[in-house]
C-alpha positions as CSV (number, residue, x, y, z in Angstrom):
1,X,87.2,102.3,127.4
2,X,84.7,103.8,125.1
3,X,82.5,101.1,123.1
4,X,83.7,98.4,124.9
5,X,80.7,96.3,123.6
6,X,82.2,96.3,120.3
7,X,85.4,94.6,121.3
8,X,83.8,91.7,123.2
9,X,84.1,88.0,121.7
10,X,81.2,86.3,120.2
11,X,81.1,82.8,118.5
12,X,80.0,81.6,115.0
13,X,79.0,78.1,115.4
14,X,82.2,76.5,117.0
15,X,84.3,79.7,115.9
16,X,84.9,82.4,118.5
17,X,85.7,86.2,116.9
18,X,87.5,88.7,118.6
19,X,85.3,91.6,118.3
20,X,82.0,92.3,117.1
21,X,83.3,93.7,113.6
22,X,83.2,91.7,110.2
23,X,84.4,92.8,106.9
24,X,81.3,92.6,104.9
25,X,81.2,90.5,101.5
26,X,82.0,92.9,98.7
27,X,82.6,91.7,94.7
28,X,86.4,90.4,94.6
29,X,86.6,91.6,91.0
30,X,90.2,91.9,89.8
31,X,91.1,89.6,92.9
32,X,91.4,86.4,91.3
33,X,94.0,84.6,88.7
34,X,92.9,82.9,85.6
35,X,92.8,79.7,87.6
36,X,90.6,80.6,90.3
37,X,92.8,81.2,93.1
38,X,93.5,84.5,94.9
39,X,96.1,86.8,93.0
40,X,98.5,88.8,95.2
41,X,96.1,91.9,95.2
42,X,93.7,89.8,96.8
43,X,95.9,88.1,99.4
44,X,97.1,91.4,100.4
45,X,93.9,93.3,100.3
46,X,92.1,90.9,102.7
47,X,95.4,90.7,104.9
48,X,95.2,94.7,105.0
49,X,91.9,94.5,106.8
50,X,93.0,91.8,109.3
51,X,95.8,93.8,110.0
52,X,93.5,97.0,110.7
53,X,92.0,94.7,113.5
54,X,88.6,93.6,111.8
55,X,87.7,90.3,114.0
56,X,86.0,88.5,111.0
57,X,86.9,88.9,107.1
58,X,84.4,87.5,104.4
59,X,85.5,87.6,101.1
60,X,83.7,88.5,98.3
61,X,81.8,86.0,96.3
62,X,83.1,83.2,95.0
63,X,82.1,80.0,92.7
64,X,82.4,76.4,93.0
65,X,79.6,75.4,90.2
66,X,81.7,75.0,86.7
67,X,79.3,73.3,84.8
68,X,75.9,75.2,85.0
69,X,76.4,78.7,85.2
70,X,80.0,79.5,83.4
71,X,81.8,82.3,84.0
72,X,84.7,83.8,82.1
73,X,88.2,83.7,84.0
74,X,89.4,84.9,85.5
75,X,86.6,87.2,87.3
76,X,86.0,85.8,90.9
77,X,87.9,82.9,92.6
78,X,86.5,79.4,91.9
79,X,87.4,76.8,94.9
80,X,86.4,73.9,92.3
81,X,88.4,75.3,89.0
82,X,91.7,74.1,89.9
83,X,91.4,72.8,93.5
84,X,95.2,72.1,94.2
85,X,96.0,76.0,93.2
86,X,92.7,77.4,94.9
87,X,94.1,75.6,98.2
88,X,97.6,76.8,97.8
89,X,96.7,80.8,97.3
90,X,94.0,80.2,99.6
91,X,96.6,78.9,102.6
92,X,99.0,81.7,101.8
93,X,96.0,84.4,102.3
94,X,94.4,82.7,105.6
95,X,97.8,82.3,107.0
96,X,98.3,86.0,107.1
97,X,94.8,86.8,108.0
98,X,95.0,84.3,111.1
99,X,98.4,86.1,112.0
100,X,96.4,89.0,113.0
101,X,94.5,87.1,115.2
102,X,91.4,87.0,112.6
103,X,89.0,84.6,111.4
104,X,88.2,84.4,107.8
105,X,85.1,83.0,106.0
106,X,84.9,82.3,102.3
107,X,81.9,83.5,100.5
108,X,80.1,80.9,98.6
109,X,77.8,81.7,95.6
110,X,74.8,79.6,94.4
111,X,75.2,81.6,91.0
112,X,73.6,84.8,89.7
113,X,70.2,83.5,87.8
114,X,68.5,86.2,86.2
115,X,70.7,88.9,87.3
116,X,74.2,88.0,85.5
117,X,76.4,90.8,84.7
118,X,77.8,90.1,81.1
119,X,80.3,93.1,81.4
120,X,81.7,90.9,84.3
121,X,80.7,87.4,83.9
122,X,80.8,86.9,80.2
123,X,78.0,86.4,77.8
124,X,76.4,83.1,79.1
125,X,72.4,82.2,78.8
126,X,71.1,83.0,81.8
127,X,69.3,80.4,84.0
128,X,66.9,80.5,86.7
129,X,64.3,78.5,88.7
130,X,61.4,79.3,85.8
131,X,61.6,81.0,82.5
132,X,61.6,84.4,83.9
133,X,62.7,88.0,82.9
134,X,66.4,88.6,83.3
135,X,67.0,91.9,85.4
136,X,69.0,93.4,83.1
137,X,68.9,91.9,79.4
138,X,65.9,91.3,76.9
139,X,66.2,87.6,77.5
140,X,64.2,85.0,79.1
141,X,66.0,82.7,81.4
142,X,66.5,78.7,80.9
143,X,64.9,77.1,83.9
144,X,67.4,75.0,86.0
145,X,66.8,71.0,85.8
146,X,66.8,69.2,89.1
147,X,70.3,67.3,87.7
148,X,71.6,70.7,87.4
149,X,70.5,71.8,90.9
150,X,71.8,68.7,92.7
151,X,75.2,69.0,90.7
152,X,75.5,72.9,92.0
153,X,74.7,71.6,95.4
154,X,77.5,69.0,95.3
155,X,80.1,71.6,94.1
156,X,79.2,73.6,97.3
157,X,80.3,70.7,99.0
158,X,83.5,70.4,97.0
159,X,84.2,73.9,97.1
160,X,83.8,74.1,100.9
161,X,85.9,71.2,101.7
162,X,88.7,73.0,99.7
163,X,88.0,76.0,101.6
164,X,88.5,74.0,104.6
165,X,91.8,72.9,103.8
166,X,92.5,76.2,102.3
167,X,92.6,77.5,106.0
168,X,89.1,79.1,106.1
169,X,87.6,79.0,109.4
170,X,84.0,78.9,107.5
171,X,82.2,79.8,104.9
172,X,79.1,82.5,104.2
173,X,76.7,81.3,101.6
174,X,75.3,84.0,98.9
175,X,72.6,83.6,99.0
176,X,68.7,83.8,99.9
177,X,69.6,87.4,99.4
178,X,69.3,90.1,97.0
179,X,67.6,88.4,94.2
180,X,70.8,85.8,93.4
181,X,69.8,82.3,92.1
182,X,69.4,80.7,95.7
183,X,67.1,83.6,96.3
184,X,64.9,83.3,93.2
185,X,64.4,79.6,94.2
186,X,63.0,81.1,97.9
187,X,60.6,84.1,96.3
188,X,57.5,82.6,94.6
189,X,57.6,85.9,92.2
190,X,60.7,84.0,90.5
191,X,59.9,80.6,91.5
192,X,56.9,79.2,89.3
193,X,58.1,75.6,89.8
194,X,55.7,72.4,90.5
195,X,58.4,69.8,91.5
196,X,59.7,69.5,95.1
197,X,61.8,72.7,94.2
198,X,58.7,74.9,94.2
199,X,54.9,76.0,95.7
200,X,55.6,76.0,99.3
201,X,58.0,78.0,101.6
202,X,59.3,74.7,102.4
203,X,60.0,73.7,99.0
204,X,61.5,76.9,97.4
205,X,64.2,76.6,100.5
206,X,64.6,73.3,99.5
207,X,67.9,74.0,97.3
208,X,69.2,76.6,100.3
209,X,68.6,73.4,102.4
210,X,70.6,71.0,100.4
211,X,73.3,73.4,100.3
212,X,74.0,73.6,104.2
213,X,73.7,69.9,104.5
214,X,76.0,68.9,102.0
215,X,78.5,71.4,103.3
216,X,78.0,70.1,107.1
217,X,78.2,66.4,105.5
218,X,81.5,67.1,104.0
219,X,83.1,69.4,106.6
220,X,81.8,68.3,109.7
221,X,78.8,69.7,111.8
222,X,81.4,72.2,113.6
223,X,82.7,73.7,110.2
224,X,80.4,77.3,110.6
225,X,78.3,78.1,107.9
226,X,76.6,81.7,107.8
227,X,74.1,83.0,105.0
228,X,73.4,86.1,103.5
229,X,69.9,86.8,103.7
230,X,67.3,89.4,102.7
231,X,64.5,89.5,105.1
232,X,62.3,91.7,102.8
233,X,62.5,92.2,99.0
234,X,61.0,95.7,98.7
235,X,59.8,94.8,94.7
236,X,56.8,96.5,93.3
237,X,56.7,95.1,90.2
238,X,59.4,93.4,87.7
239,X,62.6,95.7,87.7
240,X,60.9,98.1,89.9
241,X,61.8,98.7,93.4
242,X,60.3,100.5,96.3
243,X,61.6,103.8,97.7
244,X,62.2,104.6,101.3
245,X,58.6,105.3,103.0
246,X,56.8,104.5,99.7
247,X,53.4,102.5,100.4
248,X,53.2,99.5,98.2
249,X,52.2,96.0,97.5
250,X,55.6,93.8,98.0
251,X,55.6,91.4,94.8
252,X,58.5,89.8,96.5
253,X,59.3,88.3,100.0
254,X,57.1,90.3,102.6
255,X,58.6,90.3,106.4
256,X,56.3,87.5,107.8
257,X,57.3,85.1,105.3
258,X,61.2,86.5,105.4
259,X,60.9,85.6,109.4
260,X,59.4,82.4,109.0
261,X,62.1,81.5,106.3
262,X,64.7,82.8,109.2
263,X,63.7,80.3,111.6
264,X,63.5,77.6,108.9
265,X,67.1,78.2,107.5
266,X,68.5,78.3,111.0
267,X,66.6,75.0,111.4
268,X,68.4,73.4,108.2
269,X,71.7,74.2,110.3
270,X,72.9,77.8,109.0
271,X,75.2,78.9,112.0
272,X,74.5,82.9,111.2
273,X,72.2,85.4,109.3
274,X,73.9,88.2,107.5
275,X,70.8,90.2,107.3
276,X,69.5,92.9,105.0
277,X,66.4,93.8,102.6
278,X,66.2,94.1,98.8
279,X,66.9,92.7,95.5
280,X,68.1,93.7,92.5
281,X,64.9,94.9,91.3
282,X,65.2,97.5,94.1
283,X,68.9,97.2,94.6
284,X,69.4,100.7,96.1
285,X,68.6,98.7,99.3
286,X,71.4,96.1,99.1
287,X,73.8,98.9,98.0
288,X,72.8,102.0,99.5
289,X,73.9,105.3,98.7
290,X,74.0,108.2,100.6
291,X,70.6,108.9,99.6
292,X,69.5,106.0,102.2
293,X,69.9,106.5,106.0
294,X,72.6,105.2,108.1
295,X,71.5,101.9,109.7
296,X,68.9,101.2,107.5
297,X,68.9,97.5,108.1
298,X,69.0,97.4,111.8
299,X,65.2,97.5,112.5
300,X,65.0,94.3,110.1
301,X,67.8,92.6,112.0
302,X,66.2,93.3,115.1
303,X,63.2,91.4,113.9
304,X,65.2,88.9,112.6
305,X,67.1,88.3,115.8
306,X,64.3,87.7,117.7
307,X,63.3,84.6,116.1
308,X,66.5,83.2,115.7
309,X,69.1,81.9,118.2
310,X,72.3,82.4,115.9
311,X,73.9,85.5,115.7
312,X,72.7,88.0,113.3
313,X,75.1,90.4,111.3
314,X,74.1,94.0,110.3
315,X,75.8,96.0,107.5
316,X,74.4,98.9,105.6
317,X,76.2,102.3,106.3
318,X,77.0,101.3,110.0
319,X,80.5,103.1,110.4
320,X,79.1,105.5,113.2
321,X,80.4,104.0,116.2
322,X,77.9,105.3,118.6
323,X,75.3,103.5,116.4
324,X,77.2,100.3,116.2
325,X,77.5,99.9,120.0
326,X,73.6,100.9,120.6
327,X,72.7,98.4,118.0
328,X,74.6,95.7,120.0
329,X,72.7,97.1,123.4
330,X,69.5,97.5,121.9
331,X,69.5,93.5,120.7
332,X,69.4,94.7,116.8
333,X,72.2,92.7,115.9
334,X,75.3,90.7,117.1
335,X,78.1,91.9,114.9
336,X,78.5,94.8,112.8
337,X,79.6,94.2,109.1
338,X,81.6,97.0,107.5
339,X,82.0,97.2,103.6
340,X,82.9,100.4,102.0
341,X,84.6,101.8,105.5
342,X,86.9,99.3,105.4
343,X,87.9,100.2,101.7
344,X,88.1,103.5,102.8
345,X,90.1,103.0,105.9
346,X,91.5,99.5,106.4
347,X,92.7,100.4,109.9
348,X,89.2,101.5,111.2
349,X,88.8,98.9,114.0
350,X,92.4,99.4,115.6
351,X,91.9,103.0,115.4
352,X,88.4,103.1,117.3
353,X,89.9,100.4,119.6
354,X,92.9,102.9,120.3
355,X,90.6,106.1,120.8
356,X,91.6,107.6,117.3
357,X,88.3,107.3,115.7
358,X,88.8,110.9,114.2
359,X,91.9,109.7,112.2
360,X,89.6,107.3,110.6
361,X,89.3,108.3,106.7
362,X,85.3,108.4,106.2
363,X,83.4,106.5,103.7
364,X,81.1,108.9,101.5
365,X,78.8,106.2,100.3
366,X,79.4,107.2,96.8
367,X,79.9,103.8,95.0
368,X,82.3,105.3,92.5
369,X,85.3,103.0,93.5
370,X,83.7,100.1,94.8
371,X,80.6,99.2,92.9
372,X,80.8,101.4,90.1
373,X,84.3,100.5,89.2
374,X,83.1,96.8,89.7
375,X,80.5,97.6,87.1
376,X,82.6,99.2,84.7
377,X,86.2,98.1,85.1
378,X,85.6,94.5,87.0
379,X,87.9,95.8,89.4
380,X,87.4,96.7,93.2
381,X,88.6,100.4,94.5
382,X,87.6,103.0,96.8
383,X,87.0,106.6,95.7
384,X,88.7,108.3,98.7
385,X,91.3,105.4,99.3
386,X,93.8,105.1,96.2
387,X,95.4,102.1,97.8
388,X,92.5,99.5,98.2
389,X,92.9,96.7,96.7
390,X,96.2,98.0,95.3
391,X,98.0,97.7,98.5
392,X,101.4,96.8,96.9
393,X,101.5,98.3,93.9
394,X,100.3,101.6,95.6
395,X,102.7,101.5,98.7
396,X,104.4,104.8,99.8
397,X,107.6,105.0,97.8
398,X,110.7,105.7,99.4
399,X,112.7,109.0,98.7
400,X,116.2,110.0,98.3
401,X,116.1,113.7,98.9
402,X,113.2,115.5,100.7
403,X,111.7,118.4,98.4
404,X,110.0,121.6,99.6
405,X,106.5,121.3,97.1
406,X,104.1,124.3,96.7
407,X,100.8,123.0,96.4
408,X,98.2,125.4,95.2
409,X,94.8,124.5,96.0
410,X,92.9,122.8,98.9
411,X,90.3,120.6,97.1
412,X,90.4,116.8,97.8
413,X,93.5,116.8,95.2
414,X,95.6,119.4,96.7
415,X,94.9,118.0,100.2
416,X,95.6,114.3,99.0
417,X,98.9,115.5,97.2
418,X,100.1,117.2,100.5
419,X,99.1,114.4,102.7
420,X,100.8,111.8,100.6
421,X,104.2,114.2,100.1
422,X,104.3,114.9,104.1
423,X,103.8,110.9,104.6
424,X,106.8,110.1,102.5
425,X,108.9,112.9,103.9
426,X,108.6,115.5,101.7
427,X,108.1,119.1,102.9
428,X,104.7,120.5,101.4
429,X,103.4,123.8,101.9
430,X,99.6,124.5,100.7
431,X,97.9,127.5,99.7
432,X,93.9,127.9,99.5
433,X,92.3,130.7,98.3
434,X,89.3,130.7,100.5
435,X,88.8,130.2,104.4
436,X,88.4,126.6,104.4
437,X,89.9,123.1,102.9
438,X,87.8,121.0,100.8
439,X,86.9,122.8,97.2
440,X,83.7,121.3,95.7
441,X,83.1,119.0,98.9
442,X,81.7,122.1,100.7
443,X,79.2,123.1,98.6
444,X,78.5,119.2,97.6
445,X,78.0,118.0,101.2
446,X,75.5,120.9,102.4
447,X,72.6,118.7,101.7
448,X,71.9,116.5,105.0
449,X,72.3,113.1,102.7
450,X,75.8,114.3,101.8
451,X,77.2,114.8,105.4
452,X,80.1,112.2,104.6
453,X,81.7,115.0,101.9
454,X,81.9,117.6,104.7
455,X,83.6,114.6,107.0
456,X,86.1,114.1,104.4
457,X,87.0,117.8,104.2
458,X,87.3,117.9,107.9
459,X,89.4,114.8,108.1
460,X,92.1,115.9,105.5
461,X,92.2,119.3,107.5
462,X,92.9,117.4,110.6
463,X,95.4,114.9,108.7
464,X,97.7,118.0,107.4
465,X,97.6,119.4,110.9
466,X,98.8,115.9,112.3
467,X,101.2,115.9,109.6
468,X,102.6,119.7,110.3
469,X,101.6,120.6,106.8
470,X,101.7,124.4,106.5
471,X,98.5,125.8,105.4
472,X,97.9,129.2,104.4
473,X,94.1,130.3,103.9
474,X,92.7,133.2,102.2
475,X,95.7,133.2,99.7
476,X,95.4,133.6,96.1
477,X,98.8,132.4,94.5
478,X,100.2,134.4,91.7
479,X,102.5,133.6,88.6
480,X,104.7,136.1,90.7
481,X,104.2,134.5,93.9
482,X,105.8,131.3,92.7
483,X,108.4,132.3,90.8
484,X,109.7,134.6,93.7
485,X,109.5,131.4,96.1
486,X,111.9,129.0,96.5
487,X,110.4,125.5,96.0
488,X,112.0,122.3,94.3
489,X,108.3,121.3,93.1
490,X,104.9,123.0,92.4
491,X,101.4,121.5,91.9
492,X,98.5,123.3,90.7
493,X,95.5,121.7,92.1
494,X,93.0,125.2,91.4
495,X,89.9,123.5,90.8
496,X,87.1,124.4,88.6
497,X,84.4,127.0,88.4
498,X,80.7,126.6,87.4
499,X,79.9,127.2,83.9
500,X,77.3,130.2,83.6
501,X,75.4,132.2,81.1
502,X,73.0,135.2,81.2
503,X,69.1,134.8,81.1
504,X,68.2,138.5,80.6
505,X,67.2,139.3,84.6
506,X,70.9,137.6,86.0
507,X,70.0,139.2,89.6
508,X,68.4,136.1,90.8
509,X,70.1,133.6,88.8
510,X,72.4,131.7,90.7
511,X,74.8,128.7,90.7
512,X,74.1,125.9,92.5
513,X,77.1,126.2,94.9
514,X,76.0,129.5,95.5
515,X,72.7,128.1,96.6
516,X,74.1,125.1,98.4
517,X,76.5,127.3,100.3
518,X,73.8,129.3,101.3
519,X,75.1,132.3,99.9
520,X,72.1,133.2,97.8
521,X,68.6,132.8,98.9
522,X,66.7,130.6,96.0
523,X,63.2,131.7,97.5
524,X,60.1,129.6,97.8
525,X,59.9,128.8,93.6
526,X,62.9,127.6,91.9
527,X,63.8,126.2,88.7
528,X,67.1,124.1,88.3
529,X,68.7,124.2,85.0
530,X,70.5,120.8,84.2
531,X,69.4,117.6,85.4
532,X,73.1,116.1,85.9
533,X,74.5,115.0,89.4
534,X,74.5,118.5,90.8
535,X,71.3,119.5,89.5
536,X,69.4,116.4,91.0
537,X,70.8,116.6,94.3
538,X,70.4,120.5,94.7
539,X,66.7,119.9,93.7
540,X,66.3,117.0,95.8
541,X,67.8,118.8,98.7
542,X,65.6,121.8,98.1
543,X,62.3,120.0,97.9
544,X,63.1,118.5,101.1
545,X,62.8,121.8,102.7
546,X,59.4,122.5,101.1
547,X,60.6,124.7,98.1
548,X,58.6,124.0,94.8
549,X,61.6,122.8,92.4
550,X,61.5,122.1,88.6
551,X,64.3,120.8,86.7
552,X,64.9,122.0,83.1
553,X,67.0,119.1,81.3
554,X,68.4,119.9,77.7
555,X,68.7,115.9,77.1
556,X,66.0,113.2,77.0
557,X,66.5,112.0,80.6
558,X,67.8,113.0,84.1
559,X,71.6,111.9,84.9
560,X,72.0,111.2,80.9
561,X,75.7,112.2,81.1
562,X,78.4,112.4,83.9
563,X,76.2,110.6,86.3
564,X,77.3,108.3,88.9
565,X,79.3,105.2,87.8
566,X,77.0,103.0,90.3
567,X,73.8,102.2,88.8
568,X,72.3,101.9,92.3
569,X,73.1,105.5,92.9
570,X,71.7,106.9,89.7
571,X,68.5,104.7,89.6
572,X,67.5,105.7,93.1
573,X,68.3,109.6,92.6
574,X,66.6,109.7,89.2
575,X,63.6,107.9,91.1
576,X,63.9,110.2,94.3
577,X,63.6,113.6,92.5
578,X,60.0,112.9,90.8
579,X,59.1,111.1,94.1
580,X,59.6,114.3,96.1
581,X,57.5,116.7,94.3
582,X,60.0,117.9,91.6
583,X,58.7,118.7,88.2
584,X,61.1,117.7,85.7
585,X,61.1,118.9,81.9
586,X,63.4,117.0,79.4
587,X,64.2,118.0,75.9
588,X,64.0,121.6,76.9
589,X,66.2,124.6,76.7
590,X,65.5,127.7,78.6
591,X,65.8,131.0,76.5
592,X,65.1,133.7,79.4
593,X,64.1,134.9,83.0
594,X,62.4,138.2,82.9
595,X,60.2,139.5,85.9
596,X,60.2,136.1,87.8
597,X,59.2,134.1,84.7
598,X,61.6,131.4,83.0
599,X,60.8,130.9,79.2
600,X,61.8,127.2,78.2
601,X,61.6,125.7,74.6
602,X,60.2,122.3,74.9
603,X,58.9,119.9,71.8
604,X,58.6,122.9,69.5
605,X,56.4,124.7,72.1
606,X,57.4,127.5,74.3
607,X,56.4,127.2,78.1
608,X,56.5,129.7,80.6
609,X,57.3,128.9,84.5
610,X,56.9,131.2,87.2
611,X,59.7,131.4,89.4
612,X,61.6,133.3,92.1
613,X,64.9,132.4,91.2
614,X,67.0,130.3,88.7
615,X,69.8,128.1,89.5
616,X,72.4,127.2,87.1
617,X,73.9,123.4,86.8
618,X,75.2,123.1,83.8
619,X,78.9,121.9,84.2
620,X,81.9,123.3,85.5
621,X,85.1,124.7,83.7
622,X,88.6,124.2,84.3
623,X,90.6,126.6,86.4
624,X,94.2,126.2,85.0
625,X,95.4,129.6,84.0
626,X,97.9,130.0,86.9
627,X,99.5,126.3,85.7
628,X,99.6,127.4,81.8
629,X,101.4,130.9,83.0
630,X,104.3,128.7,84.9
631,X,104.4,125.6,82.8
632,X,107.7,126.6,80.8
633,X,109.1,128.3,83.6
634,X,109.1,125.8,86.6
635,X,111.3,122.9,85.9
636,X,109.1,120.6,88.3
637,X,105.2,121.4,88.0
638,X,102.0,119.4,87.9
639,X,98.4,120.1,87.3
640,X,95.9,118.0,89.4
641,X,92.3,117.5,90.0
642,X,89.4,119.6,88.4
643,X,92.1,122.2,87.1
644,X,93.6,119.4,84.8
645,X,90.2,117.8,83.9
646,X,86.7,118.3,85.6
647,X,85.8,114.7,87.0
648,X,84.6,113.6,90.2
649,X,86.2,113.3,93.6
650,X,87.6,109.7,92.8
651,X,90.0,110.9,89.8
652,X,91.2,114.2,91.8
653,X,92.2,112.0,94.8
654,X,93.9,109.1,92.9
655,X,95.6,111.4,90.4
656,X,97.1,113.3,93.5
657,X,98.1,110.3,95.2
658,X,100.0,108.6,91.9
659,X,101.7,112.2,91.3
660,X,102.6,112.8,95.0
661,X,103.9,109.2,95.4
662,X,106.3,109.3,92.9
663,X,107.9,112.9,93.2
């Protein structure tokens, strides 16, 4: 069996896990009811990942404190808000998880402190160890009193006791990690107290120590308590994080102190360390976008594993099974945590075990459906899997009659529609004008850091082949083609095309797609017009090849509109572009390009930039002419994806799923 070491059992405390895979904790927004229990969506969501073979399920963050740091309900489950109800809904969930041989830990939070997000948690005065600046808001946090610390500690004991009664096999504490409240106490930059909870490392860890001791006192020494732990903070200054490879002075927790903290925390009674690096001041580390390398926490986990004698869990883009198996073999970690990959495909583990890894739907590390949706919609989902956290309401609908459906366009919307139609028993037939499937995934996936976009396109290709969906390449469909055919329904998913305009000498003016697909050579010096997502990623990719790149943006800053939903992606990309030597000119307008000189108007002045080429990245326009030619002639016709409204991968896939699941 390939990757056999990933399927050996391991113990966390007294609890044996059947394999080396854990579901990493991710914010459970939308999975709680108004009484702090798990709603049906939450129960189905976690059960589906257990059914998919994951050995250990770790829930997203839940609360136990109801007095000190209040939250609007419902946001996340709370184990003490209504204990009887919490235990009842927990038992329903843990019974179902256990039916598949999986174990489940409840993640319990000490609170957010200076990193509260009002859009998710409500407008409550922020607290912290000391009167320090809030991460997001223009506010100074109120210091916690010792009595409030003791109250939170007691709530941990009460909540863990309720979790044990509810059938949970253990708990994971959230956390001396990412700059949450317990971490704020542990980091001297945030903790300026002069009582027994401040000063020395031991004092700064006292809060975390009292938490594990209280839980063990209430639940017994054999009840496992893991800890989410960041060994290094990556903080340059307040609200200012370091980039990969950047030389900086650590203002938070450095590695030396982090390893000493790991030793102490295990000494205090923690049974496992779920290890990463970063804080919300450098939050592209804890929530790594595609711009971070895969397996980025492995060297840090190895350092921790060398100084403790409890299991070390490693997350952070660990979806490559070869990398995961090697990490166990090399002593970098003991358990592989999968977060977003299990959103994308809950059956990841079972497919890998059965030798069908090519069927695993890839996570593209876009953060749109998970972190982005959590931030903007208070609901966890997945961009590439419309059923994530909506398993029951998006279950495949049975059909009464099999329909023959023409799908025009092989981008993500067309591919998803064809896939879902075939699964349900319809007979889709797909027509694509180019030589490959994927649409904008193909140019979008050209940079090395976007490799998973190409993997998603290949996945669709394999899925349609497996489902025996006829795919016709190099077929541009006309109105006459559709009317002459015999189909019960037609789906138009013809996508979008880049917007262009003339600058004079247009022989060396290209679209971003032209350059990304290597159909045009931009030369050694180029100017990208448009500092949106595509423009910034193109500029970053070219600069990494040694090109001299300038970005000209009409608005006041990069990614001002239509950027990533998740701020971790946006903030990191905005920083990476100038860090890699790209010159950025904002509030500027390009007026002409003649004889290798681009003329730009900026702040009332004219600037001339010498360049071999100009790359246009100023947006896309819908290609929906075919639909409008047919909408009054075809009884059942649907317009999907960018052809309907230029958006992103997530909404193209989601719209396609919705329509294809109800035809």
